[in-house]
KOLDREN-470020 format. One record per residue (C-alpha): x, y, z. Coordinates in steps of 0.1 Angstrom, whole numbers, plus 2048, in hexadecimal, padded with zeros to 3 digits. Example, Ala and Ser with C-alpha at 12.3 -4.5 7.8 and 13.67 -1.06 7.14 Angstrom:
    u    v    w
  87B  7D3  84E
  889  7F5  847
//
This chain:
    u    v    w
  7FE  7FF  800
  80B  824  7F7
  819  833  819
  815  856  826
  835  86E  831
  829  88F  842
  849  8A7  845
  847  8BF  860
  85D  8DB  854
  864  8F5  870
  85E  91D  867
  858  915  844
  846  932  837
  830  936  816
  840  955  806
  863  941  80E
  855  91F  7FC
  84B  934  7DF
  86E  948  7DA
  882  928  7E0
  870  916  7C4
  870  935  7AC
  896  938  7B2
  89B  912  7A9
  8AA  90C  7CB
  88F  8F5  7D5
  88F  8D5  7BD
  87D  8C0  7D5
  863  8D6  7E0
  85A  8E0  7BB
  857  8BB  7B2
  83F  8B6  7D0
  82B  8D5  7C4
  82A  8C7  79E
  81C  8A7  7AE
  802  8B8  7C0
  7FC  8D9  7CF
  809  8F5  7E8
  7EF  902  7FF
  7FE  924  809
  7E5  930  823
  7E1  913  83A
  7DD  91F  85E
  7F0  913  87B
  7E8  911  8A2
  7EC  92C  8BC
  803  931  8CC
  818  92B  8AE
  832  918  8C3
  83C  8F4  8BA
  832  8E2  8D9
  80F  8EE  8D4
  80D  8EB  8AF
  81C  8C5  8B0
  801  8BC  8C6
  7E5  8C9  8B2
  7F6  8BA  891
  7F4  899  8A4
  7D0  89E  8B3
  7C1  8B5  89B
  7B3  8CA  8B6
  7BC  8EA  8C6
  7CC  8EE  8E9
  7AA  8F3  8FB
  7A8  8CF  8F3
  7CB  8C0  8F3
  7D5  8D4  90F
  7F7  8DD  906
  7F8  904  907
  817  90D  8F9
  83E  909  8FA
  840  91A  91A
  823  91A  935
  81A  91B  958
  80C  8FD  96B
  7F8  90C  989
  7F2  8EA  99C
  81A  8E1  99C
  822  906  99A
  83E  8FD  982
  845  910  95F
  845  8F4  946
  860  8FD  92B
  865  8E6  90D
  88A  8F0  90A
  886  914  8FE
  8A1  92E  904
  8C2  925  916
  8BE  93D  935
  89C  930  93D
  8A5  90E  93B
  8C4  913  950
  8B0  925  96A
  893  90C  967
  8AC  8EF  967
  8B5  8DA  948
  8A9  8BA  959
  886  8C9  95E
  884  8D8  93C
  88F  8B6  92E
  87A  8A1  940
  85C  8B8  935
  866  8B2  910
  870  88F  910
  856  880  928
  83E  898  938
  82E  8A9  915
  822  885  907
  81B  874  929
  80D  88F  93E
  806  8AF  92D
  7F5  8A4  90C
  7D2  89B  914
  7C4  876  918
  7A4  882  90B
  7B2  886  8E6
  7C1  86A  8D0
  7E0  874  8BC
  7E4  866  897
  7F9  84D  8A0
  7E1  840  8BA
  7C4  840  8A3
  7D6  830  884
  7E3  814  898
  7C4  80D  8AB
  7B5  808  886
  7D5  7EE  87F
  7EA  805  86B
  810  80D  873
  818  831  87D
  83B  841  882
  84B  85E  891
  86E  86D  88A
  87B  888  89F
  857  899  8AA
  855  8A1  8CF
  830  899  8CF
  82E  874  8C5
  817  863  8E0
  80D  841  8D4
  804  81E  8E2
  827  80F  8E1
  840  813  8FC
  863  81B  8EE
  885  81C  904
  895  840  907
  8BA  83D  909
  8CC  85C  914
  8EF  866  912
  903  865  933
  906  88B  933
  8DF  890  92F
  8D7  876  946
  8EE  885  961
  8DD  8A7  95D
  8BA  89D  95A
  8BC  883  97B
  89E  871  96D
  89F  85E  94F
  87D  850  944
  881  82B  93D
  869  82B  920
  853  846  90D
  835  83F  8F9
  831  842  8D2
  826  830  8B6
  832  80E  8A7
  850  823  899
  863  83F  8AB
  884  851  8A9
  88D  86F  8BF
  8AE  876  8B5
  8CA  860  8C5
  8B0  85E  8E5
  897  845  8D8
  8A4  82F  8BB
  88F  812  8AE
  89A  7F2  8A2
  88C  7F1  87F
  8AA  7FB  870
  8CE  7F2  871
  8E2  80C  889
  8EC  82C  877
  90F  834  872
  91A  84E  88A
  91E  874  87C
  91D  896  88A
  8F8  895  886
  8F6  87F  8A3
  909  893  8BE
  902  8AB  8D9
  909  8CC  8C3
  8EE  8C1  8AC
  8D7  8B9  8C7
  8DA  893  8C9
  8CB  88C  8A7
  8AF  8A5  8A6
  8BA  8B4  885
  8B2  8B0  861
  8CC  89B  857
  8C6  87F  872
  89F  87D  86B
  8A4  87B  845
  8C0  85F  84F
  8A5  84B  864
  88A  850  84B
  8A1  841  82F
  8AB  824  843
  889  81C  84E
  87D  81C  828
  89A  808  81E
  892  7EE  839
  871  7E8  829
  85E  7F1  84A
  853  812  841
  833  81C  855
  814  823  846
  816  845  851
  834  859  85D
  83A  87A  86C
  85C  88E  865
  868  8AA  87A
  883  8BF  867
  88E  8D8  881
  8AB  8ED  872
  89B  905  85F
  88E  916  87D
  8AF  91E  88E
  8BA  92B  870
  89D  941  869
  89D  94F  88E
  8C4  95A  887
  8BF  968  865
  89E  96B  856
  8AB  97F  837
  8BA  95F  82D
  89A  94B  82F
  89B  93E  80A
  8BF  92E  80E
  8B4  91F  82F
  896  90F  821
  8B0  901  801
  8C0  8F0  81D
  8A2  8DC  827
  89D  8D7  804
  8BB  8C5  800
  8B3  8AD  81A
  892  8A7  809
  8A4  8A0  7E8
  8B6  886  7FC
  899  875  805
  88C  877  7DF
  8AD  86B  7D3
  8AC  849  7E9
  891  83D  7CF
  898  82F  7AC
  889  850  7A0
  876  86C  7AF
  858  85F  79E
  85B  841  7B0
  85B  853  7D2
  839  862  7C7
  82C  840  7BD
  834  831  7E1
  82C  84F  7F6
  813  86A  7FA
  826  888  807
  81B  8A6  81B
  832  8C1  829
  827  8DC  83F
  834  8F5  859
  82C  8F9  87E
  82D  91D  87A
  83A  93E  869
  853  957  875
  853  97F  879
  871  993  875
  87B  9A8  891
  891  9C5  88B
  8AE  9D1  8A1
  89D  9EF  8B4
  89C  9E4  8DA
  877  9F5  8D9
  870  9D6  8C5
  86F  9C0  8E4
  851  9C7  8FB
  85F  9C3  920
  844  9B0  932
  854  9B3  952
  853  9DA  952
  82E  9DA  94A
  829  9C2  967
  841  9D3  981
  829  9DD  999
  822  9B6  9A1
  838  99E  9B3
  843  988  993
  850  962  996
  874  960  990
  883  945  97A
  894  92A  990
  887  937  9B1
  86F  926  9C7
  84B  932  9C6
  840  943  9E6
  820  955  9F2
  82B  977  9E8
  82D  96D  9C0
  811  97F  9B0
  815  97A  98A
  828  95F  974
  834  966  951
  837  94D  936
  846  959  914
  83F  949  8F5
  853  964  8E0
  838  979  8CF
  81D  96A  8E6
  81D  968  90C
  807  959  927
  805  96D  945
  7F7  95C  968
  7E9  970  984
  7EB  95C  9A2
  7CD  968  9B3
  7AA  974  9A9
  7AE  996  9B1
  7CE  99B  99B
  7BB  991  97C
  7AE  9B2  96F
  7CB  9C6  980
  7E1  9B4  967
  7CD  9BA  948
  7CE  9DF  953
  7F3  9DF  956
  7F7  9D1  934
  7DA  9DF  91F
  7EA  A01  919
  808  9F2  906
  801  9F9  8DF
  81C  9E0  8D4
  805  9C2  8E1
  7EB  9C0  8C6
  7D5  9A8  8DC
  7CF  9A4  900
  7B7  987  907
  7A8  975  924
  78C  95F  92F
  767  969  93F
  756  948  946
  751  937  923
  757  958  911
  77B  962  902
  780  986  905
  79A  99B  8EF
  7A7  9BF  8F3
  7BE  9D3  8DA
  7DC  9DE  8EB
  7DD  A02  8F2
  7B7  A08  8F0
  799  9FD  901
  78B  9EE  8E1
  77C  9CC  8EB
  76C  9AD  8DB
  760  98C  8EF
  756  96E  8E2
  74A  94A  8E7
  744  92A  8D6
  71E  927  8C6
  70C  942  8B8
  6FD  94E  899
  71F  959  88A
  730  940  875
  754  940  868
  765  92E  848
  76D  911  85D
  749  90B  865
  74D  915  88B
  730  92A  89B
  733  945  8B2
  724  961  8C7
  739  980  8C4
  733  9A3  8D8
  744  9C2  8D3
  75F  9D0  8BA
  766  9B3  8A5
  785  9CA  893
  798  9C0  8B1
  79E  99D  8A1
  79A  9AC  87F
  77B  999  87A
  767  99E  85A
  742  99D  863
  729  998  845
  707  991  850
  70E  96E  862
  72D  966  853
  74F  96E  860
  76F  970  84E
  793  975  85D
  7B0  98A  84F
  7CC  993  869
  7C6  975  881
  7BB  957  86D
  7A2  93F  880
  7A8  959  89A
  78B  94F  8B0
  790  92B  8B2
  7B8  92F  8B7
  7B4  949  8D2
  79B  936  8E4
  7AF  919  8E0
  7CC  928  8F5
  7B7  939  90E
  7A5  91A  91A
  7C2  902  915
  7C3  905  93A
  7AA  90C  955
  7BE  922  967
  7BA  949  964
  7D2  955  949
  7D5  972  935
  7E4  971  911
  7F8  98D  903
  801  98E  8DC
  81C  9A2  8CF
  814  9B9  8B2
  826  9B1  88D
  84C  9B9  894
  84C  9B7  8B9
  857  99C  8D0
  850  997  8F6
  86F  99B  90E
  86D  98D  932
  887  97F  94C
  8A2  96B  938
  888  964  91A
  89A  960  8F6
  897  97D  8E3
  89C  981  8BD
  8A7  9A7  8B4
  8B4  9A5  892
  8A5  980  88C
  884  971  887
  86A  965  8A2
  847  958  8A4
  82C  94D  8BA
  80F  968  8B6
  7ED  965  8A8
  7F6  97A  889
  7F7  96C  869
  81C  972  864
  821  958  87C
  801  943  875
  800  941  850
  812  921  846
  817  90C  824
  809  8E8  821
  815  8D5  805
  803  8B6  7FA
  80E  89F  7DD
  802  87E  7D2
  7E1  87F  7E7
  7C2  86E  7DB
  7AB  889  7E5
  7B1  8B2  7EC
  7B6  8C2  80A
  796  8D2  818
  796  8FA  815
  79E  910  827
  7B9  8FE  838
  7C6  8F7  85B
  7E2  8E4  86C
  7C8  8D4  881
  7B6  8C2  864
  7D6  8B0  858
  7CB  894  86C
  7AB  88E  862
  7B7  892  83C
  7D4  876  845
  7B9  85E  851
  7A6  862  835
  7C1  85F  81E
  7D0  83F  82D
  7AD  830  82B
  7AB  83A  806
  7CA  829  7FE
  7BC  808  813
  7A0  808  7FC
  7B4  807  7DC
  7D2  7EE  7E9
//
């Protein structure tokens, strides 16, 4: 039976894909386009950060259902900041061991809701074989042995004996399946290359499993290198994506012909988010700690005490702010609401989501269910100034512009936790600054609700049916399930 491979290319952007193909720097992407289509306006998840996006890709739902709020968030029950390894100083202050445990164990085994199923779980319950290469969200029904290098093992102080995943699970050099012969060691395996969490290693594993004759019916492959490079130098984004294309060429070249690759596989490529260029002016950093200076802020690396009033969790161009008592909630909103560099400040009121435009008193509130329907078929009740979310309302129909699928995505972030939380969203060109947070002046950043961060390309090649429009990342799971059944029918 024809197999399905989904490549998740970090920070791949629609305009960069177009330019890369036009400049003849992406023969593999051009080949996939010729055998299918590029959807340039697919919409990703909010926050536009890898952890929440990966979980939505696997489960087909937004964070209000899968319960992984972002890359950095606060757990009020344990009074711990959850960091899935983002930022050198935050990791140092929180502790590398804690952050490593968050990403290697807690994300899949504790944080990802048990009330939703991953694509791996659903496919294998139906008798198919599923696979994951280098994706941090990989929950499945099989248990896999984890083997940490001695240095990491010593730092973590806790090594989970096993982690869950699909039948075929590869996570760098940390989880290595037995379905192929051992790969010859090279620099892509080492600590300077994130112990195999890189493009070259991922393609090495994919090629070996294909050669083994044990290729899963569906395989998800994560290619992270583009993200690191765009963060540093967004002006060279075309050249960065061209390097990714070279790895895709390696995949195609492993077959007798590129056409044979398409005869044997349906290929999808998708990004997790875009990126926004941040200039060099320091005013492009929005200092959350200064805005909240009247409160006692929790300091990274310290123990919580009764004097702590507010916790800040920075996700680059969006942030979660947690008031630790009910009487502080409105005061925190007031403290940030005059900042015009924040295009959205949002919070919950019972079942309602409320959004305010930074620097103004303009607000809109909305909840699920009601007379307004958007392009994705969702129904809403909307009150207040719809322009806060740039909603275009004609009769009972709602269209989006600056914030694609903005209501569902913002609702998903706000209701990903039951605790009171305030969301702040940086306007285009700006990034949030807080204690020890990584910043990207002169580089690229993401995280926001804005279309610059949220519009991603989706390439579908060799499929038996078209992808539904308007396209969203959360619809990929259902598309793959439908495609694999269609392939089974013609087997």
